[in-house]
C-alpha positions as CSV (number, residue, x, y, z in Angstrom):
1,X,-40.1,95.8,-19.0
2,X,-35.9,94.2,-19.2
3,X,-35.1,91.5,-20.3
4,X,-32.4,88.5,-20.8
5,X,-30.9,85.9,-22.3
6,X,-29.0,83.9,-19.4
7,X,-26.5,81.1,-21.7
8,X,-24.3,78.3,-19.8
9,X,-21.6,77.7,-22.9
10,X,-19.2,73.9,-22.6
11,X,-16.9,75.2,-25.6
12,X,-15.3,72.1,-27.2
13,X,-13.2,73.4,-30.0
14,X,-12.1,77.3,-28.6
15,X,-10.4,77.6,-31.8
16,X,-12.8,77.6,-33.6
17,X,-15.0,79.0,-31.1
18,X,-13.2,82.2,-31.7
19,X,-15.3,82.7,-35.0
20,X,-18.7,82.1,-32.9
21,X,-17.6,85.0,-30.2
22,X,-17.3,87.7,-33.2
23,X,-20.1,86.6,-35.0
24,X,-22.1,87.2,-31.6
25,X,-20.6,90.0,-30.9
26,X,-22.2,91.5,-34.5
27,X,-25.0,91.1,-33.4
28,X,-25.1,91.8,-29.6
29,X,-24.1,95.2,-31.2
30,X,-26.5,94.6,-33.7
31,X,-30.4,94.2,-31.2
32,X,-28.9,96.7,-28.8
33,X,-27.6,93.7,-26.0
34,X,-26.0,95.2,-23.3
35,X,-23.2,92.6,-21.8
36,X,-23.5,92.0,-18.4
37,X,-20.8,89.0,-18.8
38,X,-19.3,87.3,-20.8
39,X,-16.7,84.2,-19.7
40,X,-15.3,85.7,-16.2
41,X,-15.5,83.6,-13.2
42,X,-17.6,81.9,-11.5
43,X,-17.9,80.4,-7.6
44,X,-21.1,78.4,-6.6
45,X,-22.8,79.8,-3.9
46,X,-25.4,76.9,-3.4
47,X,-26.4,73.3,-5.0
48,X,-24.4,71.4,-7.4
49,X,-24.5,73.6,-11.1
50,X,-20.5,73.8,-12.5
51,X,-21.5,75.9,-14.9
52,X,-18.7,76.7,-17.6
53,X,-18.6,79.9,-19.3
54,X,-21.5,82.1,-18.6
55,X,-23.2,85.3,-20.6
56,X,-25.5,86.9,-19.4
57,X,-27.6,89.8,-22.1
58,X,-29.6,92.6,-20.7
59,X,-32.2,93.9,-23.5
60,X,-35.0,96.4,-23.7
61,X,-37.8,93.6,-23.7
62,X,-38.7,90.0,-24.8
63,X,-39.1,91.0,-27.4
64,X,-36.4,92.9,-28.4
65,X,-33.7,89.5,-27.2
66,X,-36.5,87.2,-28.9
67,X,-35.1,89.1,-31.8
68,X,-32.1,89.2,-31.3
69,X,-32.2,85.3,-31.0
70,X,-33.8,84.8,-34.0
71,X,-32.4,87.5,-36.2
72,X,-30.4,86.6,-39.2
73,X,-27.1,87.8,-37.1
74,X,-27.1,85.9,-34.5
75,X,-28.7,82.8,-36.8
76,X,-24.6,83.0,-38.4
77,X,-23.2,82.6,-35.4
78,X,-25.1,79.2,-34.3
79,X,-24.3,78.4,-37.4
80,X,-20.7,79.7,-37.2
81,X,-21.0,77.7,-33.7
82,X,-22.6,74.1,-34.5
83,X,-20.1,71.2,-33.5
84,X,-18.0,73.4,-31.2
85,X,-20.1,74.5,-28.3
86,X,-22.6,72.6,-26.9
87,X,-25.0,75.4,-25.6
88,X,-27.9,76.7,-22.7
89,X,-29.8,78.7,-23.0
90,X,-32.6,80.3,-21.9
91,X,-34.9,83.9,-22.1
92,X,-35.6,85.6,-18.3
93,X,-38.4,88.7,-17.8
94,X,-37.2,90.5,-15.9
95,X,-38.5,93.7,-13.9
């Protein structure tokens, strides 16, 4: 069963955010994430959700997605992001 990590990121310091992007990209490659969405324009179709920066990653299994999140590689990215962005992230089991 595939799994997805969906994130909504509010970047508060764009210059420093580039370090997070670099480190998170390395972690994604290391853990086989398929990047489906990373940034891009959003259009609200229903409701009052106004996303900031949306990221959608696909993994072969929920365990692979969790391993990515728990990895030392992504841990380094999370540390780099501290204080420069507000992250909302969920792991979603797919079909």
